[in-house]
C-alpha positions in Angstrom: -11.3 -20.2 11.3 -12.3 -17.2 8.9 -7.9 -16.5 8.4 -7.9 -20.2 7.4 -11.2 -19.7 5.0 -9.8 -16.5 3.8 -6.2 -18.2 3.0 -7.8 -21.2 1.2 -9.8 -18.9 -0.9 -6.9 -16.5 -2.0 -4.8 -20.1 -3.0 -7.5 -20.7 -4.9 -8.0 -17.3 -6.4 -4.6 -17.6 -7.6 -5.3 -20.9 -9.1 -7.9 -19.1 -11.0 -6.0 -16.5 -12.4 -2.9 -18.1 -12.8 -5.4 -20.5 -15.5 -7.0 -18.1 -17.1 -3.2 -16.3 -17.7 -1.9 -19.2 -19.3 -4.5 -21.5 -20.9 -5.8 -21.2 -24.1 -8.4 -24.1 -24.1 -11.7 -23.0 -24.2 -13.3 -25.1 -21.7 -10.7 -24.5 -19.3 -10.6 -20.8 -19.3 -14.9 -20.9 -18.9 -14.1 -23.5 -15.7 -11.9 -20.5 -14.7 -13.5 -18.4 -14.8 -16.5 -19.9 -12.9 -13.7 -20.8 -10.1 -12.7 -16.5 -9.9 -16.4 -15.6 -9.5 -17.1 -18.4 -6.8 -14.0 -16.6 -4.7 -15.2 -13.2 -5.9 -18.7 -13.7 -4.3 -16.9 -15.4 -1.1 -14.8 -12.1 -0.8 -17.8 -10.0 -1.0 -19.3 -11.3 1.7 -16.2 -11.3 4.1 -14.5 -7.7 2.6 -17.7 -5.5 1.9 -16.5 -4.8 -1.1 -19.1 -4.9 -4.1 -18.3 -8.1 -6.6 -18.1 -5.6 -9.6 -15.2 -4.2 -7.8 -13.2 -7.5 -6.8 -13.7 -9.1 -10.2 -12.1 -6.0 -11.9 -9.4 -5.8 -9.5 -8.2 -9.5 -9.8 -9.2 -9.5 -13.8 -6.7 -7.0 -14.1 -3.9 -8.6 -12.7 -2.0 -10.7 -15.4 1.1 -12.7 -15.8 2.0 -14.9 -12.5 0.0 -14.2 -9.5 2.1 -12.4 -6.6 1.3 -9.9 -3.9 0.8 -6.4 -5.0 3.7 -3.9 -4.1 3.3 -0.8 -2.0 5.6 2.0 -0.9 5.0 4.6 2.0 8.0 7.1 3.2 9.1 9.1 6.2 10.5 12.5 6.0 11.3 14.3 9.2 12.2 17.9 9.9 14.6 19.1 12.4 11.6 18.9 15.1 11.8 15.3 14.9 8.2 15.5 13.3 7.2 13.3 10.5 5.2 14.2 7.2 1.8 12.8 7.5 -1.1 13.0 5.2 -4.6 13.3 6.2 -6.1 11.4 3.1 -9.3 12.5 1.5 -10.3 8.6 0.6 -11.3 8.0 4.2 -10.4 11.2 5.8 -7.7 9.2 8.2 -4.0 10.1 9.1 -0.9 8.0 7.2 2.4 7.9 5.6 2.4 9.2 2.2 3.2 6.9 -0.7 1.0 4.1 -3.2 1.5 1.4 -5.2 4.4 0.8 -7.9 3.5 1.1 -11.2 4.1 -0.9 -14.1 7.7 -0.7 -15.5 8.5 1.4 -12.0 11.3 0.0 -9.2 10.2 0.8 -5.9 12.6 3.4 -5.2 11.7 5.0 -8.2 7.4 4.8 -7.0 8.5 6.3 -3.6 10.3 9.0 -5.7 7.6 9.6 -7.8 4.8 9.4 -4.8 6.2 12.3 -2.8 6.4 14.2 -6.1 2.7 13.6 -6.6 1.3 14.2 -3.0 3.6 16.9 -2.0 5.7 18.4 -4.9 8.8 17.7 -2.9 12.1 15.7 -4.1 13.3 13.2 -2.1 15.9 10.5 -1.9 15.3 6.8 -0.9 18.1 5.9 2.1 17.2 3.0 3.8 14.5 0.3 3.9 13.0 1.0 7.3 10.9 -2.5 7.5 8.8 -4.5 5.3 4.6 -4.4 6.2 2.7 -7.5 5.1 -1.0 -7.4 4.9 -2.7 -10.7 4.5 -5.9 -11.4 3.2 -9.0 -10.2 5.3 -6.5 -7.5 7.1 -8.6 -4.2 6.6 -11.0 -5.9 4.8 -9.0 -6.5 1.3 -9.2 -9.7 -0.5 -5.6 -10.4 -1.5 -2.0 -10.2 0.1 0.1 -7.1 -0.4 3.5 -6.0 0.5 4.7 -2.6 1.9 8.0 -1.3 1.7 9.0 1.9 4.1 11.4 3.6 2.7 13.2 6.4 5.3 13.9 9.2 2.6 16.1 12.5 2.7 14.6 15.5 1.5 16.5 17.2 -1.2 14.3 20.1 -2.8 10.5 22.0 -3.2 8.0 23.8 -1.1 5.4 21.2 0.4 2.1 21.5 -1.5 -0.5 19.1 -1.1 -2.3 16.8 -3.7 -6.3 15.8 -4.0 -5.5 13.2 -2.5 -5.0 15.1 1.1 -7.0 17.2 3.0 -3.9 18.2 4.9 -0.3 17.6 4.3 2.2 18.4 7.2 5.1 17.6 10.0 3.2 16.3 13.0 4.3 14.7 16.0 2.8 11.0 16.6 0.5 11.6 19.7 -1.1 14.7 17.9 -3.0 12.2 15.8 -5.7 9.6 17.0 -7.1 8.0 13.9 -4.9 6.5 11.8 -5.0 4.7 8.0 -4.8 1.0 8.7 -1.4 0.5 10.2 0.0 3.2 8.9 0.6 4.3 12.9 3.0 1.3 12.9 4.5 2.4 10.2 5.2 5.6 11.4 6.3 4.5 14.8 8.9 2.2 13.1 10.0 5.6 11.3 10.5 7.8 14.2 12.3 4.7 15.8 14.7 4.4 13.1 15.1 8.4 12.5 15.8 8.7 16.9 18.7 5.8 16.0 20.3 6.7 12.9 19.5 10.3 11.7 18.2 12.8 14.7 19.5 16.1 13.7 20.4 15.5 10.1 17.5 16.8 8.3 17.3 20.5 7.3 13.7 20.3 6.2 
């Protein structure tokens, strides 16, 4: 029942945002704003997020409403360990990555994220998988799609940014506390690495 209700909320939310983006009629704008405010209140109850934060997030999304796109990347050292970060926001372990920016493609985004988070240059080699998070997953109010890349190390020495408390190569079984679905991401990346590229890294 909860999932069905959140699916309904997401559809209503998208109708409201699309209406606000395209309509020029004063009365329609008022109606779409009311519709969006109703969904924000319901999202807040389900997710525990402040209504102001949800409203700001929704109203900052212009144009046709589609899922947000994120990227994550996996690189490995010669021991077959994956680079992981202990995130500063929730103090959980995850695979480096972030959101695709405006005027930016996914491959450029993952290159940028590794430079920002680790000060290293990488090359995205192949897509390992696409991960979809639906409304309600991890208390998020809308759909997001995340592209997991296998990346090749090119150059640079790893230096953590303010986004990480720690940034280092780890064996997966060392990690207990994972950020959201990042354990599944890391497992998929490790399986892909062992199948396709084990022994080819030089980091």
